[in-house]
N, C-alpha and C positions, 0 to 999 in steps of 0.2 A: 504492499500498500505506500500512494507517496501523498504528502503534503506539500502544497506547495503554495507560495502567498506574494502580495507586495504590499512593499511599504510606499505611500504615497505623499511627496511633499509638494504643497499647491500654496500659489497666491492667489489671492480673489479680493474682486468686493462685490459686499453685498447689496444691492438696491429693489425698494419697492417699485412698486405698478407705477408712482406716481413722481420716477426718478429718483425721491431722498437716499441718497447712502445711509446705511447704518450699520454698514459692521464690513471691514476689510481688512488685511494686512498687510499692503503693499507698503516697501522701505522697513518690513520689520521680520521676526521670526515667520519663517513657511508652518503652515497647518501639515501637523503631518500626520497620517492616521493609517490603520493596518486593515485593507481591503476584508470585508467580511465580519469583522468584529463591531459593524453598531456606532463606531465614532463618528459616524455623520449622518447627514440625512440617510434613506436609502433611495430616495431617489438620484439624490444628486450624486450618493456611490455609483450608480447602477451608469450612469451619463457619463460619467468616469472614468467608466469600465476598461475603455479600449486605448487612451490617454495614454501614450510617453512621453518623454522628456521632454522640454522643451513646447511642445505641443498647446493651443491654448482653445476653447470653448464656453459660447455663453449657453446658458443652459437657464431654463425658468421652469421654476416649482409652481403648480396651482398649489393654494392652500389645503388643499384633501391628501395632497402626496408631501406636502410641507409639514408644517404646525399645527395644522388644522383649522376649523371650521370657527365661529365664535360658538362656543355653548353657553348660549345663557342661563344653565344650571348653576355654570359657575360664578355668578351673580349673585351678593349677598350681602345682605345691612348688618349693620354693627352698631350700638350705641357710639355714638360719639366720645363718650370721654375711654372707652376702651382701646382707643389709639391714642399714643401718645403725642402731643401735641405740637410736636415741630412737624410731625409725618403726616397733618392736615393739610392735606397739599394736591391737586390731583397730579397725577402723574408719579406718584412716590412710592418705592414698592416696599413692601414690608416682607420679613421672613417671619413666619408663623410655625409650627412645630403642632402636630395632629397628636392623641393618645399611642401611637405607638412609636412616635419619636421621629417621623417622617415631619421632612422641610419640606412647605409649600411657599412659594415666592407670589403675593397679593401685592396689586395694585389698586392705590386709590383712584377711584373711576368717580365718584360725584361726593359732592357738600351737601349736607342736609341740615336744615334746619337743629335737627336733634340727632342727626344715624348719618353713619360715611354708609355709602354704597364702596364693596371691594371686587376688584375682576379675582380669578383665579386662574384665567385663559393664560394661554404663552402669551407675551408681548406680541408675537408675532403671527398667533393665532388669524384666518381671516385675510392672511395678506398671500399678493404672489411675486415670489421672489426671482428678481435676475441677477443671477452669478453670472460673472465675467473672471473665468477661472485659468489659470498657466501653472503648466506642470513643472517644477522646477526641478525635480527628482525621481524615481520609483527606481526603486531597491526589492528586487526580486529573490525570493530561495526554493529551493524545494531538497525535502529531506523523504527518507525512501524507511520506511518503519517495517 
């Protein structure tokens, strides 16, 4: 039996449908991931699978294959007093821990008179993602078992 794989190093720019750049690493350390280890979005990994060192590609990922659509069930209301005063601003990210000790990232979505609406969706939920990718390096290996 043979085990093989690729370690990809890329530089990228991520823009939303309106052209706003929301992430990227141009001029910084490359993003390095091992194919098949679910370290990047599966749809992005699949789009990059055939690329080799030096190649570039523009990849568009729809919300369903990216961070999902906006789930209305992930919005909930809490009493204003339960949020620290310095965090009571739309867009602020909070980290909450559930009974099992798992962390959840929540964003302040709306301020009301006596309550705050929090959003538990991923910040890029509902967004079409536009990646510009350049492959900087590819390392391959093969081991026999």
